[in-house]
C-alpha positions in Angstrom: -43.2 -3.4 -3.5 -44.8 0.0 -3.2 -42.7 2.2 -5.3 -44.8 3.6 -8.1 -43.8 2.7 -11.8 -42.5 5.4 -14.1 -45.3 7.4 -15.6 -44.8 8.4 -19.3 -46.8 11.2 -20.7 -45.5 12.5 -24.1 -41.9 13.3 -23.8 -42.4 14.9 -20.3 -41.4 12.2 -17.6 -42.6 11.6 -14.3 -40.3 9.6 -12.4 -41.3 7.0 -9.6 -42.0 8.6 -6.3 -38.8 9.0 -4.4 -36.5 9.5 -7.5 -37.6 12.8 -9.1 -35.7 15.9 -8.3 -38.8 17.5 -6.8 -39.7 14.5 -4.8 -38.5 12.9 -1.5 -35.4 10.7 -2.0 -36.6 8.1 0.4 -40.0 6.4 0.2 -40.8 5.0 3.9 -43.5 2.7 2.4 -40.6 0.4 1.5 -39.7 -0.2 5.0 -42.3 -3.1 5.6 -40.9 -4.9 2.4 -37.2 -4.5 3.9 -38.5 -5.7 7.2 -40.2 -8.9 5.6 -37.0 -9.5 3.7 -34.9 -9.4 6.8 -37.3 -11.8 8.7 -37.4 -14.3 5.8 -33.7 -14.4 5.5 -33.2 -14.6 9.4 -35.7 -17.5 9.7 -33.9 -19.4 6.8 -30.8 -19.2 8.3 -31.8 -20.1 11.9 -34.4 -22.8 11.0 -33.1 -24.2 7.6 -29.4 -24.2 8.1 -28.4 -23.1 11.6 -26.4 -19.9 12.1 -23.2 -21.7 12.9 -23.4 -23.9 9.7 -24.0 -20.5 7.7 -21.0 -18.9 9.1 -18.8 -22.0 8.6 -19.6 -22.1 5.0 -18.7 -18.4 4.7 -15.4 -19.1 6.5 -14.3 -22.1 4.5 -15.7 -20.7 1.1 -13.3 -20.9 -2.0 -13.0 -17.2 -2.4 -10.6 -17.5 -5.3 -13.8 -18.6 -7.4 -15.4 -15.1 -6.8 -13.3 -13.8 -9.8 -15.2 -16.4 -12.1 -18.4 -15.3 -10.6 -17.7 -11.7 -11.5 -16.7 -12.6 -14.9 -19.8 -14.5 -15.4 -21.9 -11.4 -14.3 -20.0 -9.2 -16.7 -20.7 -11.7 -19.7 -24.3 -11.9 -18.6 -24.5 -8.1 -18.7 -23.0 -7.7 -22.1 -25.5 -10.4 -23.5 -28.5 -8.5 -21.7 -27.3 -5.3 -23.5 -27.2 -7.0 -26.9 -30.8 -8.6 -26.1 -32.0 -5.0 -25.8 -30.2 -3.8 -28.9 -31.5 -6.4 -31.0 -34.9 -5.5 -29.9 -34.6 -1.8 -30.5 -33.0 -2.6 -33.8 -36.0 -4.6 -35.1 -37.9 -1.4 -34.3 -35.7 0.4 -36.7 -33.6 2.3 -34.4 -29.9 2.0 -33.7 -28.8 1.8 -30.0 -25.0 1.8 -29.5 -23.8 -0.8 -26.9 -22.3 2.2 -24.7 -25.6 3.7 -24.4 -27.3 0.6 -23.7 -24.8 -0.4 -20.8 -25.0 3.1 -19.7 -28.8 3.2 -19.4 -29.0 -0.3 -17.7 -26.3 0.7 -15.2 -27.9 4.1 -14.5 -31.4 2.3 -13.8 -29.9 -0.7 -11.7 -29.9 0.9 -8.3 -33.6 1.6 -8.6 -34.3 -2.1 -8.9 -33.6 -2.5 -5.2 -36.8 -0.4 -4.7 -39.3 -1.9 -7.1 -41.1 -5.0 -7.7 -39.8 -7.4 -10.3 -37.3 -4.8 -11.6 -40.1 -2.4 -12.7 -37.8 0.4 -12.6 -36.1 -0.9 -15.8 -38.9 1.2 -17.7 -36.6 4.1 -16.7 -34.2 2.9 -19.4 -36.6 4.3 -21.9 -36.0 7.8 -20.5 -32.3 7.4 -20.5 -32.5 6.7 -24.4 -35.1 9.2 -25.3 -33.1 11.1 -27.5 -32.7 7.9 -29.7 -36.1 6.5 -29.2 -39.5 8.0 -28.1 -40.1 7.2 -24.4 -43.3 5.1 -25.3 -41.5 3.0 -27.7 -38.5 2.6 -25.4 -40.8 1.5 -22.6 -42.3 -1.0 -25.2 -38.7 -2.4 -25.9 -38.2 -3.0 -22.1 -41.5 -4.8 -21.8 -40.7 -6.9 -24.8 -37.4 -7.8 -23.1 -39.1 -8.7 -20.1 -41.4 -11.0 -22.0 -38.6 -12.8 -23.9 -36.9 -13.1 -20.5 -39.9 -14.9 -18.9 -40.2 -17.1 -21.8 -36.4 -18.2 -21.3 -37.0 -18.8 -17.9 -40.1 -20.8 -18.4 -38.3 -22.8 -21.1 -35.4 -23.5 -18.7 -37.9 -24.4 -15.9 -39.8 -26.7 -18.2 -36.9 -28.6 -19.4 -35.2 -28.9 -16.1 -38.6 -29.9 -14.3 -39.2 -32.5 -16.8 -35.6 -34.0 -16.5 -36.0 -33.8 -12.7 -39.4 -35.5 -13.0 -41.1 -32.6 -11.1 -44.5 -32.4 -13.1 -46.1 -29.5 -11.2 -43.3 -27.0 -11.9 -43.2 -28.3 -15.4 -47.0 -27.7 -15.9 -47.0 -24.3 -14.4 -44.1 -23.4 -16.6 -45.9 -24.6 -19.8 -49.1 -22.7 -18.8 -47.2 -19.5 -18.1 -45.3 -19.9 -21.5 -48.5 -20.6 -23.4 -50.4 -17.8 -21.7 -47.6 -15.3 -22.3 -47.5 -15.6 -26.0 -51.4 -15.9 -26.2 -51.3 -12.5 -24.4 -48.7 -11.0 -26.6 -50.4 -12.1 -29.9 -53.8 -10.8 -28.6 -52.5 -7.4 -27.7 -50.8 -7.1 -31.1 -53.6 -8.5 -33.3 -56.5 -6.9 -31.4 -54.9 -3.7 -30.2 -57.9 -2.0 -31.6 -60.0 -3.4 -28.7 -57.3 -2.3 -26.3 -57.6 1.2 -27.5 -61.1 1.3 -26.9 -60.7 0.9 -23.0 -61.6 3.8 -20.9 -58.4 4.7 -19.4 -56.5 4.1 -22.9 -58.9 5.5 -25.5 -57.4 9.2 -25.0 -53.8 8.2 -26.1 -54.2 5.5 -28.9 -50.9 6.5 -30.5 -49.1 6.0 -27.3 -50.5 2.4 -27.0 -49.4 1.9 -30.9 -45.8 3.1 -29.7 -45.6 0.7 -26.7 -46.5 -2.3 -28.8 -44.4 -1.5 -31.6 -41.6 -3.8 -30.2 -43.8 -6.6 -30.0 -45.1 -6.0 -33.6 -41.6 -5.8 -34.9 -40.6 -8.9 -33.3 -43.7 -10.8 -34.5 -43.2 -9.6 -38.0 -39.5 -10.4 -38.0 -39.1 -14.0 -36.9 -35.4 -14.3 -37.5 -34.9 -11.2 -35.2 -37.3 -12.8 -32.5 -35.2 -15.9 -32.7 -31.9 -13.9 -32.1 -33.4 -12.1 -29.4 -34.6 -15.4 -27.6 -31.3 -17.1 -28.1 -29.5 -14.0 -26.6 -31.9 -14.0 -23.8 -31.2 -17.8 -23.2 -27.4 -17.2 -23.3 -27.8 -14.5 -20.6 -29.8 -16.6 -18.4 -27.3 -19.5 -18.8 -24.7 -17.1 -17.6 -26.8 -16.6 -14.6 -27.0 -20.3 -14.0 -23.3 -20.5 -14.3 -22.8 -17.7 -11.9 -25.1 -19.6 -9.3 -23.3 -22.8 -9.9 -20.0 -21.1 -9.4 -21.2 -19.7 -6.0 -22.6 -23.3 -4.9 -19.1 -24.6 -5.6 -17.5 -21.7 -3.8 -19.4 -22.6 -0.7 -19.4 -26.2 -1.1 -23.1 -26.8 -1.1 -23.0 -30.3 -2.9 -25.2 -29.1 -5.4 -24.4 -30.5 -8.8 -24.6 -28.3 -12.1 -27.5 -30.4 -13.5 -29.4 -29.7 -10.4 -28.7 -26.1 -10.7 -29.7 -25.9 -14.5 -32.9 -28.0 -13.8 -34.3 -26.1 -10.6 -32.6 -22.7 -10.2 -34.7 -21.1 -13.1 -38.0 -22.0 -11.1 -36.6 -20.5 -8.1 -35.9 -17.1 -10.0 -39.5 -17.2 -11.3 -40.6 -17.6 -7.6 -38.5 -14.8 -6.7 -40.3 -12.6 -9.3 -43.2 -12.6 -7.0 -43.1 -8.9 -5.3 -43.0 -10.1 -1.8 -39.4 -9.3 -0.6 -36.6 -7.1 -1.6 -35.1 -8.1 -5.1 -36.5 -11.5 -4.4 -34.3 -12.1 -1.4 -35.5 -14.9 0.8 -38.3 -16.1 -1.5 -35.8 -17.3 -4.2 -33.7 -19.0 -1.7 -36.6 -20.7 0.0 -37.8 -21.9 -3.4 -34.5 -23.4 -4.5 -34.1 -25.1 -1.2 -37.6 -26.7 -1.4 -37.2 -27.6 -4.9 -33.9 -29.5 -3.9 -35.4 -31.4 -1.1 -38.5 -32.2 -3.4 -36.3 -33.8 -5.8 -34.4 -35.9 -3.1 -31.2 -35.1 -4.5 -28.3 -35.3 -2.0 -26.0 -34.2 -0.6 -26.7 -30.6 0.0 -25.6 -28.6 2.8 -28.2 -26.1 4.0 -25.6 -23.7 5.5 -23.5 -23.6 2.4 -26.7 -23.5 0.1 -28.0 -20.3 1.8 -24.4 -18.9 1.6 -24.5 -19.3 -2.2 -28.1 -18.1 -2.7 -27.6 -15.0 -0.7 -24.2 -14.6 -2.5 -26.3 -14.7 -5.7 -28.3 -11.7 -4.7 -25.3 -9.9 -3.6 -23.3 -10.5 -6.7 -26.1 -10.5 -9.2 -28.0 -7.4 -7.9 -26.1 -5.4 -5.2 -22.7 -5.4 -7.0 -24.3 -4.0 -10.2 -26.4 -1.5 -7.8 -23.3 -0.3 -6.3 -21.4 0.0 -9.6 -24.4 1.9 -11.1 -24.6 4.5 -8.4 -22.6 7.2 -10.3 -24.4 6.3 -13.5 -27.7 6.8 -11.6 -26.6 10.0 -10.1 -25.6 11.5 -13.6 -28.9 10.1 -15.1 -31.0 12.0 -12.2 -29.0 15.3 -12.4 -29.4 15.1 -16.3 -33.1 14.5 -16.1 -33.4 17.5 -13.5 -31.8 19.9 -15.8 -33.9 18.8 -18.9 -36.8 21.2 -19.5 -40.4 19.6 -19.5 -41.5 18.6 -22.9 -37.9 17.7 -24.0 -36.0 14.3 -23.7 -32.7 14.6 -21.4 -29.7 15.3 -23.3 -27.4 12.3 -24.3 -24.8 11.4 -21.9 -21.3 12.8 -22.4 -18.6 10.5 -23.4 -16.7 11.2 -20.2 -16.6 8.6 -17.6 -19.2 9.2 -14.7 
C-alpha cells in the first residue's frame, strides 16, 4: 500500500497522508492497489471456482450461522483489547477496557488504506493522554510481534500435522528470526541509537522499545499476552470455520486450524487491499497441496471473501463514527499537546 505511516514527533502528531485535517481526504495512489485487488478476486472467482458456483454458494448459504460468526468476531475483538491492555500494563500504565476498544475501533477504518494494518500505530495517538505517543507506538509494535508469533506457532503446528514441510520450515524461520531481532534490539539498542537517522532522538527510541523491554523482563506477563493473542487468533479460526460451514465448502475444522493461519500470514504481504485475494488464493492452494477433499471452490471463495467482509469491513463500518470523532478531536488539539480524552458519551 502507499499510504504513509503515522509520523510521531514529540507529542505533536503528523497523521498519514489523507487523514489529517489539513490534508486531502483521499489518496489517489491507493487506486492501483484497489484495482489489483479487484482483478485478483475476479480471476479467482472466474478461473478457480466459476461465477455460477460462487453465486450458488451464496444463494444456498446457511445465513443463520452469521450470528455465530459475529459473536466470534466480538469475542476476538475483546480478547485483542485485553492483549493490548496487558502490554500497556507491563509498561506501568493503566489502560481501561473502554479506552482500548475506543482506540481500536477509531483506527480500524484506516486499516483499509494501509499495508499490514500499519494504521494501528494511530492507536498510540488515541491514548496519548495516558501513554506518551512513542511508548504507545511501541506497545502496538510489541502487540504485532506477539501476533506474528501466534500465527507462526499455529502455522508451524498445523503444517507439521498436515505434513507440509515447507510452510512449517518458513514459519519456524520467521519465529526464530522474530525473537532474535527483538532480543537484539533490546539488548543492543545502543547500536541502534548510533544510526544516522536515529541518533538525534535516542530518548524516543528508548520509549518505543519500552514495551519489548517490559515484556522480556516480566516473563509471566509475556506468557499472559501470548496466551491472549493465541486465544484471539483461535477466535479468528473459529470465525473462518463458521463461514466455511455456512457456505458448505466441505473444509473440516482440522484443515482450517492447520492451514488458514499460513494463509493469513500470506495475506499480510502488502499486495492487495487488506490482504483480500492473496489470502484467499493461499488458502485454496494449501488445501489443494494437502489433497484434502472434498472442497467446493465456489463455496470456499464465498467463505474466504466473507472472512474479509466480516473480519475487516464490518468493524471498519462500525468504527466510522469513532474514527470521525477521533479525527475531529485531533484537529481541535493544539500542536505540542496530546488530544483530549474522549467523552463518555456514545459517538
